[in-house]
ChimeraX commands (.cxc) that place a marker at each C-alpha (Angstrom):
marker #1 position 0.76,-16.48,17.21 radius 0.5
marker #1 position 1.17,-18.75,14.20 radius 0.5
marker #1 position 2.70,-17.35,11.04 radius 0.5
marker #1 position 2.02,-19.09,7.75 radius 0.5
marker #1 position 5.36,-18.81,5.96 radius 0.5
marker #1 position 3.81,-20.25,2.78 radius 0.5
marker #1 position 1.33,-17.37,2.45 radius 0.5
marker #1 position 1.87,-15.17,-0.63 radius 0.5
marker #1 position 0.98,-11.54,0.21 radius 0.5
marker #1 position -0.57,-9.41,-2.53 radius 0.5
marker #1 position -0.65,-5.61,-2.80 radius 0.5
marker #1 position -4.19,-4.21,-2.78 radius 0.5
marker #1 position -3.44,-0.49,-2.63 radius 0.5
marker #1 position -2.26,1.93,-5.31 radius 0.5
marker #1 position 1.33,3.01,-4.77 radius 0.5
marker #1 position 4.05,5.25,-6.16 radius 0.5
marker #1 position 7.80,4.77,-6.22 radius 0.5
marker #1 position 10.21,7.68,-6.11 radius 0.5
marker #1 position 13.96,7.28,-5.57 radius 0.5
marker #1 position 13.45,3.69,-4.41 radius 0.5
marker #1 position 11.01,4.69,-1.64 radius 0.5
marker #1 position 7.35,3.64,-1.78 radius 0.5
marker #1 position 4.34,5.83,-1.00 radius 0.5
marker #1 position 0.98,4.10,-0.53 radius 0.5
marker #1 position -2.09,5.93,-1.84 radius 0.5
marker #1 position -4.85,5.34,0.73 radius 0.5
marker #1 position -8.43,6.35,-0.10 radius 0.5
marker #1 position -10.16,8.56,2.49 radius 0.5
marker #1 position -13.72,7.84,1.35 radius 0.5
marker #1 position -15.36,5.08,-0.67 radius 0.5
marker #1 position -18.89,6.45,-0.56 radius 0.5
marker #1 position -20.44,9.02,-2.88 radius 0.5
marker #1 position -20.92,11.64,-0.16 radius 0.5
marker #1 position -17.26,11.64,0.92 radius 0.5
marker #1 position -16.05,11.79,-2.66 radius 0.5
marker #1 position -18.44,14.67,-3.34 radius 0.5
marker #1 position -17.17,16.62,-0.30 radius 0.5
marker #1 position -13.59,16.21,-1.52 radius 0.5
marker #1 position -14.55,17.52,-4.95 radius 0.5
marker #1 position -16.41,20.51,-3.48 radius 0.5
marker #1 position -13.50,21.38,-1.18 radius 0.5
marker #1 position -11.00,20.67,-3.97 radius 0.5
marker #1 position -9.10,18.23,-1.80 radius 0.5
marker #1 position -7.80,14.83,-2.87 radius 0.5
marker #1 position -9.79,11.76,-1.87 radius 0.5
marker #1 position -6.60,10.06,-0.70 radius 0.5
marker #1 position -3.58,10.53,1.52 radius 0.5
marker #1 position -0.06,9.18,1.11 radius 0.5
marker #1 position 1.70,6.90,3.57 radius 0.5
marker #1 position 5.46,6.98,3.05 radius 0.5
marker #1 position 7.31,3.75,3.76 radius 0.5
marker #1 position 10.91,3.69,4.92 radius 0.5
marker #1 position 13.62,1.67,3.17 radius 0.5
marker #1 position 12.71,-1.59,4.91 radius 0.5
marker #1 position 8.98,-1.17,4.31 radius 0.5
marker #1 position 9.64,-0.33,0.66 radius 0.5
marker #1 position 11.85,-3.40,0.30 radius 0.5
marker #1 position 9.11,-5.65,1.69 radius 0.5
marker #1 position 6.30,-3.91,-0.27 radius 0.5
marker #1 position 8.05,-4.50,-3.59 radius 0.5
marker #1 position 8.20,-8.22,-2.87 radius 0.5
marker #1 position 4.52,-8.58,-1.90 radius 0.5
marker #1 position 3.52,-9.43,-5.46 radius 0.5
marker #1 position 1.59,-12.68,-4.96 radius 0.5
marker #1 position 4.56,-14.74,-6.17 radius 0.5
marker #1 position 6.90,-14.54,-3.17 radius 0.5
marker #1 position 6.04,-16.38,0.03 radius 0.5
marker #1 position 6.57,-14.80,3.45 radius 0.5
marker #1 position 9.56,-17.08,3.85 radius 0.5
marker #1 position 11.07,-15.82,0.57 radius 0.5
marker #1 position 10.60,-12.19,1.65 radius 0.5
marker #1 position 12.26,-12.80,5.03 radius 0.5
marker #1 position 15.38,-14.36,3.49 radius 0.5
marker link #1:1,2 radius 0.2
marker link #1:2,3 radius 0.2
marker link #1:3,4 radius 0.2
marker link #1:4,5 radius 0.2
marker link #1:5,6 radius 0.2
marker link #1:6,7 radius 0.2
marker link #1:7,8 radius 0.2
marker link #1:8,9 radius 0.2
marker link #1:9,10 radius 0.2
marker link #1:10,11 radius 0.2
marker link #1:11,12 radius 0.2
marker link #1:12,13 radius 0.2
marker link #1:13,14 radius 0.2
marker link #1:14,15 radius 0.2
marker link #1:15,16 radius 0.2
marker link #1:16,17 radius 0.2
marker link #1:17,18 radius 0.2
marker link #1:18,19 radius 0.2
marker link #1:19,20 radius 0.2
marker link #1:20,21 radius 0.2
marker link #1:21,22 radius 0.2
marker link #1:22,23 radius 0.2
marker link #1:23,24 radius 0.2
marker link #1:24,25 radius 0.2
marker link #1:25,26 radius 0.2
marker link #1:26,27 radius 0.2
marker link #1:27,28 radius 0.2
marker link #1:28,29 radius 0.2
marker link #1:29,30 radius 0.2
marker link #1:30,31 radius 0.2
marker link #1:31,32 radius 0.2
marker link #1:32,33 radius 0.2
marker link #1:33,34 radius 0.2
marker link #1:34,35 radius 0.2
marker link #1:35,36 radius 0.2
marker link #1:36,37 radius 0.2
marker link #1:37,38 radius 0.2
marker link #1:38,39 radius 0.2
marker link #1:39,40 radius 0.2
marker link #1:40,41 radius 0.2
marker link #1:41,42 radius 0.2
marker link #1:42,43 radius 0.2
marker link #1:43,44 radius 0.2
marker link #1:44,45 radius 0.2
marker link #1:45,46 radius 0.2
marker link #1:46,47 radius 0.2
marker link #1:47,48 radius 0.2
marker link #1:48,49 radius 0.2
marker link #1:49,50 radius 0.2
marker link #1:50,51 radius 0.2
marker link #1:51,52 radius 0.2
marker link #1:52,53 radius 0.2
marker link #1:53,54 radius 0.2
marker link #1:54,55 radius 0.2
marker link #1:55,56 radius 0.2
marker link #1:56,57 radius 0.2
marker link #1:57,58 radius 0.2
marker link #1:58,59 radius 0.2
marker link #1:59,60 radius 0.2
marker link #1:60,61 radius 0.2
marker link #1:61,62 radius 0.2
marker link #1:62,63 radius 0.2
marker link #1:63,64 radius 0.2
marker link #1:64,65 radius 0.2
marker link #1:65,66 radius 0.2
marker link #1:66,67 radius 0.2
marker link #1:67,68 radius 0.2
marker link #1:68,69 radius 0.2
marker link #1:69,70 radius 0.2
marker link #1:70,71 radius 0.2
marker link #1:71,72 radius 0.2
marker link #1:72,73 radius 0.2
view
């Protein structure tokens, strides 16, 4: 497997930071029907994925400016 160390990863998901730990906000449904069901059931159309300290550290640096090599240093 070849890794491009010059690639600059970019965040494409909404996220929250609390006490230095990141939670990713992942949408459950993109279509109208799924969104409607969530509204009817009064449930959020997303779920949270909690990252640990290492994942949070990496996530904060995936800003489109840092290369993979920079993040790994």
